[in-house]
KEMAR-17796 format. One record per atom (N, C-alpha, C): residue number from 1; x, y, z. Coordinates in steps of 0.05 Angstrom, whole numbers, plus 5000, padded with zeros to 4 digits. Layout:
N
(pt NUM,(X,Y,Z))
...
This chain:
231
(pt 1,(6206,8107,7924))
(pt 1,(6204,8121,7950))
(pt 1,(6212,8102,7972))
(pt 2,(6202,8077,7971))
(pt 2,(6208,8058,7992))
(pt 2,(6237,8052,7992))
(pt 3,(6250,8053,7968))
(pt 3,(6278,8045,7967))
(pt 3,(6296,8064,7982))
(pt 4,(6287,8089,7986))
(pt 4,(6303,8109,8000))
(pt 4,(6296,8111,8029))
(pt 5,(6277,8095,8038))
(pt 5,(6269,8096,8066))
(pt 5,(6287,8079,8083))
(pt 6,(6299,8090,8104))
(pt 6,(6318,8074,8121))
(pt 6,(6304,8050,8134))
(pt 7,(6278,8052,8140))
(pt 7,(6264,8029,8152))
(pt 7,(6264,8006,8133))
(pt 8,(6257,8012,8107))
(pt 8,(6257,7991,8088))
(pt 8,(6285,7980,8082))
(pt 9,(6304,7998,8083))
(pt 9,(6332,7988,8080))
(pt 9,(6340,7969,8102))
(pt 10,(6332,7975,8126))
(pt 10,(6338,7956,8148))
(pt 10,(6323,7930,8145))
(pt 11,(6298,7932,8136))
(pt 11,(6283,7908,8130))
(pt 11,(6297,7891,8110))
(pt 12,(6308,7904,8089))
(pt 12,(6321,7889,8068))
(pt 12,(6346,7874,8078))
(pt 13,(6361,7887,8096))
(pt 13,(6384,7874,8107))
(pt 13,(6377,7850,8124))
(pt 14,(6354,7852,8138))
(pt 14,(6345,7828,8153))
(pt 14,(6336,7806,8135))
(pt 15,(6320,7815,8114))
(pt 15,(6310,7795,8096))
(pt 15,(6332,7780,8081))
(pt 16,(6354,7794,8077))
(pt 16,(6375,7782,8061))
(pt 16,(6385,7755,8072))
(pt 17,(6387,7754,8100))
(pt 17,(6397,7729,8111))
(pt 17,(6376,7713,8126))
(pt 18,(6353,7725,8132))
(pt 18,(6332,7710,8147))
(pt 18,(6314,7694,8129))
(pt 19,(6311,7702,8103))
(pt 19,(6292,7690,8085))
(pt 19,(6307,7677,8062))
(pt 20,(6297,7654,8053))
(pt 20,(6307,7643,8028))
(pt 20,(6299,7661,8005))
(pt 21,(6314,7661,7983))
(pt 21,(6307,7679,7960))
(pt 21,(6279,7676,7950))
(pt 22,(6268,7651,7951))
(pt 22,(6241,7647,7941))
(pt 22,(6221,7662,7957))
(pt 23,(6227,7668,7983))
(pt 23,(6207,7682,7999))
(pt 23,(6208,7712,7994))
(pt 24,(6230,7722,7981))
(pt 24,(6232,7750,7976))
(pt 24,(6218,7759,7951))
(pt 25,(6210,7740,7934))
(pt 25,(6196,7748,7910))
(pt 25,(6166,7753,7916))
(pt 26,(6153,7771,7901))
(pt 26,(6125,7777,7907))
(pt 26,(6108,7753,7904))
(pt 27,(6086,7752,7920))
(pt 27,(6067,7730,7917))
(pt 27,(6055,7729,7889))
(pt 28,(6044,7706,7882))
(pt 28,(6034,7701,7855))
(pt 28,(6013,7722,7847))
(pt 29,(5995,7729,7866))
(pt 29,(5973,7746,7859))
(pt 29,(5984,7774,7852))
(pt 30,(6008,7781,7863))
(pt 30,(6019,7807,7856))
(pt 30,(6034,7806,7830))
(pt 31,(6048,7783,7825))
(pt 31,(6063,7780,7800))
(pt 31,(6045,7781,7776))
(pt 32,(6020,7772,7780))
(pt 32,(6001,7771,7758))
(pt 32,(5989,7798,7751))
(pt 33,(5993,7818,7769))
(pt 33,(5980,7844,7764))
(pt 33,(5998,7860,7746))
(pt 34,(5986,7878,7731))
(pt 34,(6000,7895,7713))
(pt 34,(5991,7924,7717))
(pt 35,(6007,7942,7707))
(pt 35,(5999,7970,7708))
(pt 35,(6009,7984,7732))
(pt 36,(5998,8008,7738))
(pt 36,(6009,8026,7759))
(pt 36,(6000,8018,7787))
(pt 37,(5987,7995,7790))
(pt 37,(5976,7987,7816))
(pt 37,(5998,7980,7836))
(pt 38,(6022,7973,7825))
(pt 38,(6044,7966,7843))
(pt 38,(6055,7991,7855))
(pt 39,(6041,8004,7873))
(pt 39,(6048,8030,7884))
(pt 39,(6064,8027,7909))
(pt 40,(6071,8050,7921))
(pt 40,(6086,8049,7946))
(pt 40,(6070,8035,7968))
(pt 41,(6044,8038,7968))
(pt 41,(6027,8025,7988))
(pt 41,(6029,7995,7985))
(pt 42,(6028,7986,7960))
(pt 42,(6030,7957,7955))
(pt 42,(6057,7947,7963))
(pt 43,(6078,7962,7957))
(pt 43,(6105,7954,7965))
(pt 43,(6107,7952,7995))
(pt 44,(6095,7971,8009))
(pt 44,(6095,7971,8038))
(pt 44,(6081,7947,8049))
(pt 45,(6058,7940,8037))
(pt 45,(6043,7917,8047))
(pt 45,(6059,7891,8043))
(pt 46,(6072,7889,8019))
(pt 46,(6088,7865,8014))
(pt 46,(6111,7862,8034))
(pt 47,(6124,7885,8040))
(pt 47,(6146,7884,8058))
(pt 47,(6137,7876,8086))
(pt 48,(6114,7886,8094))
(pt 48,(6103,7879,8121))
(pt 48,(6096,7849,8122))
(pt 49,(6084,7839,8099))
(pt 49,(6078,7810,8098))
(pt 49,(6103,7794,8102))
(pt 50,(6124,7802,8087))
(pt 50,(6149,7787,8088))
(pt 50,(6161,7788,8116))
(pt 51,(6160,7812,8128))
(pt 51,(6171,7815,8155))
(pt 51,(6155,7799,8176))
(pt 52,(6129,7797,8171))
(pt 52,(6113,7780,8189))
(pt 52,(6120,7751,8187))
(pt 53,(6125,7742,8162))
(pt 53,(6134,7714,8158))
(pt 53,(6161,7710,8172))
(pt 54,(6179,7729,8169))
(pt 54,(6205,7727,8182))
(pt 54,(6202,7726,8213))
(pt 55,(6185,7743,8223))
(pt 55,(6181,7745,8252))
(pt 55,(6170,7718,8263))
(pt 56,(6152,7706,8248))
(pt 56,(6141,7680,8257))
(pt 56,(6162,7659,8256))
(pt 57,(6179,7659,8235))
(pt 57,(6200,7639,8233))
(pt 57,(6221,7644,8255))
(pt 58,(6228,7669,8260))
(pt 58,(6248,7675,8281))
(pt 58,(6238,7666,8308))
(pt 59,(6212,7668,8314))
(pt 59,(6201,7660,8340))
(pt 59,(6205,7630,8344))
(pt 60,(6206,7615,8323))
(pt 60,(6209,7586,8325))
(pt 60,(6238,7579,8335))
(pt 61,(6257,7595,8328))
(pt 61,(6285,7588,8332))
(pt 61,(6296,7601,8358))
(pt 62,(6315,7586,8370))
(pt 62,(6328,7597,8393))
(pt 62,(6350,7617,8384))
(pt 63,(6357,7635,8402))
(pt 63,(6376,7656,8394))
(pt 63,(6403,7644,8385))
(pt 64,(6411,7622,8398))
(pt 64,(6437,7610,8390))
(pt 64,(6436,7600,8361))
(pt 65,(6412,7589,8353))
(pt 65,(6409,7580,8326))
(pt 65,(6409,7603,8306))
(pt 66,(6396,7625,8313))
(pt 66,(6396,7648,8296))
(pt 66,(6425,7658,8292))
(pt 67,(6440,7658,8314))
(pt 67,(6468,7667,8311))
(pt 67,(6484,7649,8293))
(pt 68,(6480,7622,8295))
(pt 68,(6494,7604,8278))
(pt 68,(6486,7608,8249))
(pt 69,(6460,7613,8244))
(pt 69,(6451,7618,8217))
(pt 69,(6464,7643,8205))
(pt 70,(6465,7663,8221))
(pt 70,(6477,7688,8211))
(pt 70,(6506,7684,8204))
(pt 71,(6521,7670,8222))
(pt 71,(6549,7666,8217))
(pt 71,(6554,7648,8193))
(pt 72,(6537,7627,8190))
(pt 72,(6539,7609,8167))
(pt 72,(6534,7624,8141))
(pt 73,(6514,7642,8141))
(pt 73,(6508,7658,8118))
(pt 73,(6531,7677,8111))
(pt 74,(6543,7688,8132))
(pt 74,(6566,7707,8127))
(pt 74,(6590,7692,8115))
(pt 75,(6595,7668,8125))
(pt 75,(6618,7652,8116))
(pt 75,(6612,7636,8091))
(pt 76,(6586,7633,8085))
(pt 76,(6578,7617,8061))
(pt 76,(6590,7589,8063))
(pt 77,(6588,7576,8086))
(pt 77,(6601,7550,8090))
(pt 77,(6581,7527,8088))
(pt 78,(6555,7532,8088))
(pt 78,(6536,7511,8088))
(pt 78,(6510,7521,8077))
(pt 79,(6492,7502,8071))
(pt 79,(6465,7509,8061))
(pt 79,(6448,7518,8084))
(pt 80,(6444,7544,8087))
(pt 80,(6429,7554,8110))
(pt 80,(6400,7546,8110))
(pt 81,(6388,7540,8086))
(pt 81,(6361,7530,8086))
(pt 81,(6359,7503,8100))
(pt 82,(6379,7486,8095))
(pt 82,(6380,7460,8109))
(pt 82,(6385,7464,8139))
(pt 83,(6403,7482,8146))
(pt 83,(6408,7488,8174))
(pt 83,(6383,7497,8188))
(pt 84,(6368,7516,8175))
(pt 84,(6344,7526,8187))
(pt 84,(6323,7504,8191))
(pt 85,(6321,7486,8172))
(pt 85,(6302,7464,8174))
(pt 85,(6309,7447,8198))
(pt 86,(6334,7442,8202))
(pt 86,(6343,7426,8225))
(pt 86,(6337,7440,8251))
(pt 87,(6343,7466,8252))
(pt 87,(6337,7481,8277))
(pt 87,(6307,7483,8283))
(pt 88,(6291,7484,8262))
(pt 88,(6262,7485,8266))
(pt 88,(6252,7458,8278))
(pt 89,(6264,7436,8269))
(pt 89,(6257,7410,8281))
(pt 89,(6265,7410,8310))
(pt 90,(6289,7420,8317))
(pt 90,(6298,7421,8344))
(pt 90,(6279,7439,8361))
(pt 91,(6272,7462,8350))
(pt 91,(6254,7480,8364))
(pt 91,(6227,7468,8369))
(pt 92,(6217,7453,8349))
(pt 92,(6191,7439,8353))
(pt 92,(6192,7418,8375))
(pt 93,(6214,7403,8375))
(pt 93,(6217,7383,8396))
(pt 93,(6218,7396,8424))
(pt 94,(6233,7418,8425))
(pt 94,(6234,7433,8450))
(pt 94,(6207,7444,8459))
(pt 95,(6192,7454,8440))
(pt 95,(6165,7465,8447))
(pt 95,(6146,7443,8457))
(pt 96,(6148,7419,8444))
(pt 96,(6132,7397,8453))
(pt 96,(6139,7389,8481))
(pt 97,(6165,7387,8487))
(pt 97,(6175,7381,8514))
(pt 97,(6165,7401,8534))
(pt 98,(6166,7427,8527))
(pt 98,(6157,7447,8546))
(pt 98,(6127,7445,8551))
(pt 99,(6111,7441,8530))
(pt 99,(6082,7437,8533))
(pt 99,(6076,7413,8551))
(pt 100,(6091,7391,8546))
(pt 100,(6088,7367,8562))
(pt 100,(6093,7372,8591))
(pt 101,(6115,7386,8596))
(pt 101,(6122,7393,8624))
(pt 101,(6101,7410,8637))
(pt 102,(6090,7429,8622))
(pt 102,(6069,7447,8633))
(pt 102,(6044,7431,8640))
(pt 103,(6037,7412,8624))
(pt 103,(6013,7396,8629))
(pt 103,(6017,7377,8653))
(pt 104,(6041,7367,8657))
(pt 104,(6046,7348,8678))
(pt 104,(6053,7361,8705))
(pt 105,(6062,7386,8704))
(pt 105,(6071,7400,8729))
(pt 105,(6050,7401,8751))
(pt 106,(6024,7406,8744))
(pt 106,(6004,7406,8766))
(pt 106,(6001,7380,8781))
(pt 107,(6010,7358,8769))
(pt 107,(6009,7332,8782))
(pt 107,(6035,7325,8795))
(pt 108,(6054,7344,8796))
(pt 108,(6081,7340,8807))
(pt 108,(6096,7318,8792))
(pt 109,(6092,7318,8766))
(pt 109,(6105,7297,8750))
(pt 109,(6121,7310,8728))
(pt 110,(6143,7297,8721))
(pt 110,(6158,7303,8696))
(pt 110,(6151,7282,8676))
(pt 111,(6160,7285,8651))
(pt 111,(6155,7264,8631))
(pt 111,(6167,7237,8640))
(pt 112,(6191,7238,8651))
(pt 112,(6204,7214,8659))
(pt 112,(6188,7199,8681))
(pt 113,(6178,7215,8700))
(pt 113,(6162,7203,8722))
(pt 113,(6135,7192,8711))
(pt 114,(6123,7207,8693))
(pt 114,(6098,7197,8681))
(pt 114,(6102,7171,8667))
(pt 115,(6124,7168,8652))
(pt 115,(6130,7143,8638))
(pt 115,(6131,7119,8658))
(pt 116,(6143,7124,8681))
(pt 116,(6145,7102,8701))
(pt 116,(6117,7095,8712))
(pt 117,(6100,7115,8716))
(pt 117,(6073,7109,8725))
(pt 117,(6059,7093,8704))
(pt 118,(6063,7100,8679))
(pt 118,(6050,7085,8657))
(pt 118,(6060,7056,8656))
(pt 119,(6086,7052,8660))
(pt 119,(6097,7025,8660))
(pt 119,(6087,7008,8683))
(pt 120,(6081,7021,8706))
(pt 120,(6073,7006,8730))
(pt 120,(6043,7003,8733))
(pt 121,(6027,7017,8717))
(pt 121,(5998,7018,8723))
(pt 121,(5984,6991,8720))
(pt 122,(5995,6973,8703))
(pt 122,(5983,6947,8699))
(pt 122,(6001,6925,8710))
(pt 123,(6018,6932,8729))
(pt 123,(6036,6913,8742))
(pt 123,(6030,6911,8772))
(pt 124,(6010,6895,8780))
(pt 124,(6003,6894,8808))
(pt 124,(6025,6884,8826))
(pt 125,(6043,6868,8816))
(pt 125,(6066,6858,8832))
(pt 125,(6090,6876,8829))
(pt 126,(6088,6897,8813))
(pt 126,(6110,6916,8810))
(pt 126,(6132,6906,8792))
(pt 127,(6151,6923,8788))
(pt 127,(6175,6918,8772))
(pt 127,(6200,6926,8787))
(pt 128,(6222,6913,8781))
(pt 128,(6247,6920,8794))
(pt 128,(6257,6946,8782))
(pt 129,(6274,6961,8796))
(pt 129,(6286,6985,8784))
(pt 129,(6301,6979,8759))
(pt 130,(6314,6955,8757))
(pt 130,(6328,6948,8733))
(pt 130,(6309,6944,8709))
(pt 131,(6286,6931,8714))
(pt 131,(6266,6928,8693))
(pt 131,(6255,6954,8684))
(pt 132,(6250,6972,8703))
(pt 132,(6239,6998,8696))
(pt 132,(6259,7014,8680))
(pt 133,(6285,7013,8687))
(pt 133,(6305,7028,8672))
(pt 133,(6307,7017,8644))
(pt 134,(6305,6991,8641))
(pt 134,(6307,6979,8614))
(pt 134,(6283,6986,8597))
(pt 135,(6259,6985,8608))
(pt 135,(6235,6991,8593))
(pt 135,(6232,7021,8587))
(pt 136,(6242,7038,8605))
(pt 136,(6241,7066,8600))
(pt 136,(6264,7077,8583))
(pt 137,(6284,7060,8579))
(pt 137,(6307,7069,8563))
(pt 137,(6325,7089,8577))
(pt 138,(6328,7086,8603))
(pt 138,(6345,7105,8618))
(pt 138,(6366,7089,8635))
(pt 139,(6385,7103,8646))
(pt 139,(6406,7090,8661))
(pt 139,(6395,7084,8689))
(pt 140,(6410,7066,8704))
(pt 140,(6402,7060,8731))
(pt 140,(6404,7084,8749))
(pt 141,(6424,7101,8744))
(pt 141,(6427,7125,8760))
(pt 141,(6402,7143,8757))
(pt 142,(6393,7146,8732))
(pt 142,(6370,7163,8727))
(pt 142,(6345,7151,8740))
(pt 143,(6342,7125,8738))
(pt 143,(6318,7112,8749))
(pt 143,(6317,7115,8779))
(pt 144,(6340,7115,8792))
(pt 144,(6341,7118,8821))
(pt 144,(6330,7146,8829))
(pt 145,(6339,7167,8814))
(pt 145,(6329,7194,8820))
(pt 145,(6300,7197,8815))
(pt 146,(6290,7185,8793))
(pt 146,(6261,7187,8787))
(pt 146,(6244,7172,8808))
(pt 147,(6253,7149,8817))
(pt 147,(6239,7134,8837))
(pt 147,(6239,7148,8864))
(pt 148,(6262,7160,8871))
(pt 148,(6263,7175,8896))
(pt 148,(6242,7197,8896))
(pt 149,(6240,7211,8874))
(pt 149,(6220,7233,8873))
(pt 149,(6192,7222,8874))
(pt 150,(6186,7201,8860))
(pt 150,(6159,7189,8860))
(pt 150,(6152,7178,8888))
(pt 151,(6171,7166,8901))
(pt 151,(6166,7156,8928))
(pt 151,(6162,7178,8948))
(pt 152,(6178,7199,8945))
(pt 152,(6175,7222,8963))
(pt 152,(6148,7235,8960))
(pt 153,(6137,7235,8936))
(pt 153,(6110,7248,8931))
(pt 153,(6087,7228,8935))
(pt 154,(6093,7204,8943))
(pt 154,(6072,7185,8950))
(pt 154,(6060,7169,8927))
(pt 155,(6074,7169,8904))
(pt 155,(6063,7155,8880))
(pt 155,(6071,7126,8879))
(pt 156,(6094,7119,8890))
(pt 156,(6104,7091,8889))
(pt 156,(6115,7084,8916))
(pt 157,(6119,7058,8920))
(pt 157,(6133,7049,8944))
(pt 157,(6151,7026,8936))
(pt 158,(6173,7022,8950))
(pt 158,(6191,7000,8945))
(pt 158,(6185,6978,8966))
(pt 159,(6185,6954,8957))
(pt 159,(6180,6932,8976))
(pt 159,(6195,6907,8966))
(pt 160,(6200,6888,8984))
(pt 160,(6214,6863,8975))
(pt 160,(6198,6849,8954))
(pt 161,(6212,6836,8935))
(pt 161,(6199,6822,8914))
(pt 161,(6185,6797,8924))
(pt 162,(6164,6788,8910))
(pt 162,(6149,6764,8918))
(pt 162,(6165,6739,8915))
(pt 163,(6180,6737,8893))
(pt 163,(6196,6713,8888))
(pt 163,(6222,6713,8902))
(pt 164,(6234,6736,8905))
(pt 164,(6260,6738,8918))
(pt 164,(6260,6763,8935))
(pt 165,(6259,6758,8961))
(pt 165,(6257,6781,8979))
(pt 165,(6282,6798,8980))
(pt 166,(6304,6787,8969))
(pt 166,(6328,6803,8968))
(pt 166,(6326,6825,8946))
(pt 167,(6308,6821,8927))
(pt 167,(6304,6841,8906))
(pt 167,(6282,6861,8914))
(pt 168,(6284,6884,8902))
(pt 168,(6265,6905,8907))
(pt 168,(6245,6907,8884))
(pt 169,(6219,6909,8892))
(pt 169,(6198,6913,8872))
(pt 169,(6186,6941,8877))
(pt 170,(6182,6955,8855))
(pt 170,(6169,6982,8857))
(pt 170,(6140,6979,8848))
(pt 171,(6122,6987,8866))
(pt 171,(6093,6985,8860))
(pt 171,(6080,7012,8864))
(pt 172,(6058,7016,8850))
(pt 172,(6043,7041,8853))
(pt 172,(6027,7041,8879))
(pt 173,(6026,7064,8892))
(pt 173,(6008,7067,8915))
(pt 173,(5980,7073,8905))
(pt 174,(5961,7075,8923))
(pt 174,(5934,7083,8914))
(pt 174,(5933,7109,8899))
(pt 175,(5945,7131,8910))
(pt 175,(5946,7156,8896))
(pt 175,(5961,7154,8869))
(pt 176,(5982,7138,8869))
(pt 176,(5997,7135,8844))
(pt 176,(5980,7121,8822))
(pt 177,(5965,7101,8830))
(pt 177,(5949,7086,8811))
(pt 177,(5926,7105,8800))
(pt 178,(5914,7120,8818))
(pt 178,(5893,7139,8810))
(pt 178,(5904,7160,8791))
(pt 179,(5927,7171,8797))
(pt 179,(5939,7191,8780))
(pt 179,(5945,7180,8752))
(pt 180,(5956,7155,8752))
(pt 180,(5962,7142,8727))
(pt 180,(5937,7138,8710))
(pt 181,(5916,7129,8722))
(pt 181,(5891,7124,8708))
(pt 181,(5879,7150,8698))
(pt 182,(5881,7171,8714))
(pt 182,(5869,7197,8706))
(pt 182,(5884,7209,8683))
(pt 183,(5911,7205,8682))
(pt 183,(5927,7219,8662))
(pt 183,(5930,7204,8636))
(pt 184,(5929,7177,8637))
(pt 184,(5937,7162,8613))
(pt 184,(5920,7170,8589))
(pt 185,(5894,7169,8591))
(pt 185,(5877,7175,8568))
(pt 185,(5880,7204,8559))
(pt 186,(5880,7223,8578))
(pt 186,(5882,7251,8570))
(pt 186,(5909,7257,8557))
(pt 187,(5930,7247,8569))
(pt 187,(5956,7253,8558))
(pt 187,(5960,7240,8530))
(pt 188,(5950,7216,8527))
(pt 188,(5952,7203,8501))
(pt 188,(5936,7219,8480))
(pt 189,(5913,7229,8488))
(pt 189,(5897,7245,8469))
(pt 189,(5911,7271,8462))
(pt 190,(5925,7283,8481))
(pt 190,(5939,7307,8475))
(pt 190,(5962,7302,8455))
(pt 191,(5977,7280,8459))
(pt 191,(5998,7274,8441))
(pt 191,(5987,7269,8413))
(pt 192,(5965,7255,8411))
(pt 192,(5953,7249,8385))
(pt 192,(5944,7275,8372))
(pt 193,(5935,7295,8388))
(pt 193,(5924,7320,8378))
(pt 193,(5945,7337,8364))
(pt 194,(5970,7331,8369))
(pt 194,(5991,7347,8356))
(pt 194,(5991,7343,8326))
(pt 195,(5979,7321,8317))
(pt 195,(5977,7315,8288))
(pt 195,(5948,7317,8278))
(pt 196,(5932,7331,8293))
(pt 196,(5904,7335,8285))
(pt 196,(5904,7350,8258))
(pt 197,(5886,7341,8241))
(pt 197,(5883,7354,8214))
(pt 197,(5901,7342,8193))
(pt 198,(5920,7325,8201))
(pt 198,(5937,7312,8181))
(pt 198,(5922,7289,8168))
(pt 199,(5924,7286,8142))
(pt 199,(5913,7263,8129))
(pt 199,(5932,7239,8132))
(pt 200,(5922,7215,8126))
(pt 200,(5940,7192,8127))
(pt 200,(5963,7195,8108))
(pt 201,(5958,7206,8085))
(pt 201,(5979,7210,8065))
(pt 201,(6000,7230,8075))
(pt 202,(5991,7251,8088))
(pt 202,(6010,7271,8099))
(pt 202,(6027,7258,8121))
(pt 203,(6015,7242,8138))
(pt 203,(6031,7229,8159))
(pt 203,(6051,7210,8146))
(pt 204,(6043,7195,8126))
(pt 204,(6062,7178,8112))
(pt 204,(6086,7193,8100))
(pt 205,(6079,7216,8088))
(pt 205,(6100,7233,8077))
(pt 205,(6119,7243,8099))
(pt 206,(6107,7251,8121))
(pt 206,(6122,7261,8144))
(pt 206,(6141,7240,8154))
(pt 207,(6131,7215,8158))
(pt 207,(6147,7193,8167))
(pt 207,(6170,7187,8148))
(pt 208,(6164,7188,8122))
(pt 208,(6184,7183,8102))
(pt 208,(6207,7204,8103))
(pt 209,(6199,7229,8107))
(pt 209,(6219,7251,8109))
(pt 209,(6236,7247,8135))
(pt 210,(6223,7239,8156))
(pt 210,(6238,7234,8181))
(pt 210,(6258,7212,8177))
(pt 211,(6250,7191,8163))
(pt 211,(6268,7168,8159))
(pt 211,(6292,7177,8142))
(pt 212,(6288,7195,8123))
(pt 212,(6310,7206,8107))
(pt 212,(6330,7221,8125))
(pt 213,(6319,7236,8144))
(pt 213,(6337,7251,8163))
(pt 213,(6352,7231,8180))
(pt 214,(6338,7210,8190))
(pt 214,(6352,7190,8206))
(pt 214,(6375,7177,8191))
(pt 215,(6371,7172,8165))
(pt 215,(6392,7160,8150))
(pt 215,(6417,7177,8147))
(pt 216,(6413,7204,8150))
(pt 216,(6436,7222,8149))
(pt 216,(6449,7226,8176))
(pt 217,(6438,7213,8197))
(pt 217,(6448,7217,8224))
(pt 217,(6462,7192,8233))
(pt 218,(6485,7195,8246))
(pt 218,(6501,7173,8256))
(pt 218,(6485,7156,8276))
(pt 219,(6471,7170,8294))
(pt 219,(6455,7155,8314))
(pt 219,(6431,7141,8302))
(pt 220,(6424,7148,8277))
(pt 220,(6401,7135,8265))
(pt 220,(6406,7106,8259))
(pt 221,(6431,7097,8259))
(pt 221,(6437,7068,8253))
(pt 221,(6426,7051,8275))
(pt 222,(6428,7060,8300))
(pt 222,(6420,7042,8323))
(pt 222,(6390,7038,8324))
(pt 223,(6373,7059,8323))
(pt 223,(6344,7054,8322))
(pt 223,(6335,7037,8299))
(pt 224,(6347,7041,8275))
(pt 224,(6339,7026,8252))
(pt 224,(6347,6996,8255))
(pt 225,(6371,6992,8267))
(pt 225,(6379,6964,8272))
(pt 225,(6360,6950,8291))
(pt 226,(6351,6964,8311))
(pt 226,(6332,6951,8330))
(pt 226,(6306,6945,8316))
(pt 227,(6296,6963,8299))
(pt 227,(6271,6958,8285))
(pt 227,(6273,6934,8266))
(pt 228,(6296,6932,8252))
(pt 228,(6300,6910,8234))
(pt 228,(6302,6883,8248))
(pt 229,(6312,6884,8273))
(pt 229,(6315,6860,8289))
(pt 229,(6289,6849,8300))
(pt 230,(6269,6867,8301))
(pt 230,(6243,6858,8312))
(pt 230,(6229,6841,8292))
(pt 231,(6215,6819,8302))
(pt 231,(6201,6801,8283))
(pt 231,(6177,6815,8271))
C-alpha cells in the first residue's frame, strides 16, 4: 500500500541521495521481528523516522552544500558520504562562530576584538599593534580595524610607548579591563561546555580523527610544522 502512495514515493526519491544506504535499512529491532507485524503502520513509522533523521541532517548543512551533494550524487564523481562529513564539519564550525558572535554582541565585541582584550588584560604597559597582530595571528591591516573599533567603543587607548615614545602602545581602559575580566571566565567555560559529556577517550579519538583530516589538507602542513618546531 505504501509503495503506491505518492508521498512515500517522494520520500524515497529524497532518501535515495540524502541518506547513505545503511540508513535506509530497517533498525535492528525491526529486522529481528517476524510475522505479519511489519504492517503498513510500521512501514509508515519507519519512513517517518528516516525522514526525521534526514531533516535533522539537512538542517546542519547550508543550501550550497546540499546542492553540491546532489550534483555529486548525480554525476557519481566522488564519495558523497565523505563530502557530507566535510560539510558537517564546516557547518559545525559556522554554528560555533554564530553562537560566539551572539554571546559577544551585547558587549559590542566580535571574536577578534575579544581576543585582543584577552591578550591585553595582563599587560599593564600594553602591547604594540605589531605584537598584537603577531599574537592574534592576523594581518596589520586587520589589527588596525579591530583597534579602531575597540578605541571608538572606549575599551582601549593608544599611547606612546614607555621605552620608545616613537612607538605606540595599546592599553586597556578601565571599562576595557572590567569587560575583559567579566568575560574571560564565562567565555572560557562556554567553549569548554561544547565538549561536555565527552570522555577523555572520546576526546582523544576526536583529536586523532581531526589529525587525520589535517594530514589530507594542504594547509595542514603549516600548523603541524609549527607544532613540531616547538620544544
